[in-house]
N, C-alpha and C positions, 0 to 999 in steps of 0.2 A: 466545525470544518471548513477554512477558506473552498474556496470552491479553485477548480486547482484550469491551465487553461493553457493553448498550445505555448505559448510562449517560454511560463516554468520546461513544463513536458520538451523543453529542445533546451532549455538551462541544463536542466537533470542528465538526460542524452550526451549532449557536453562532458561534463566535470564526469559521464562515464565514458567516454570514448567512443560515443556512438557522430553519425553525423547523419542524424536522417530528414528527411525533406517535411515538406508541410502539410504536404499531403498524408506522407507514414503515421507523423504525431494527429493528426484530424483522429487517420482511423483506430490510431491507440483509444482517443481519451476519454472515450464512451466506457473503454475498458480501466482502465484507471481511475475512473469516477468510482463503478461499482467495487470497483474494489473498499477500494477510500469507503465510500460506503457500509461493507460492510465489517473492515477493521473498526471500525465506528461504532458496529451493533455488539462485537465481542469486548470493543470496552468494556464500553452498559452494562455488560452481563454481574449481579452480584456473585463473583466469584470466589473472595477475599476464606473463605471457609472451608473451600472446598477440595479435598484433600485429588492431592494428583492423581499419574493415571497410573503411571510409571514412579517409583522410585528407588535407589538407589543403593545398598547397606555393603560400607566398606567393615568391614571387621577388622 
């Protein structure tokens, strides 16, 4: 996955209606990068044949 930068965060925030300062965006950047790393790790897991932990049965 490509890296995230403050410009990307600024654009995403603007699309969501937030007007955050550069300082706020820079403070969020490490947390966003860590979250994306964790999502990539989850995506890499071979879970195709794993049954869900919760099932809804409609009778």
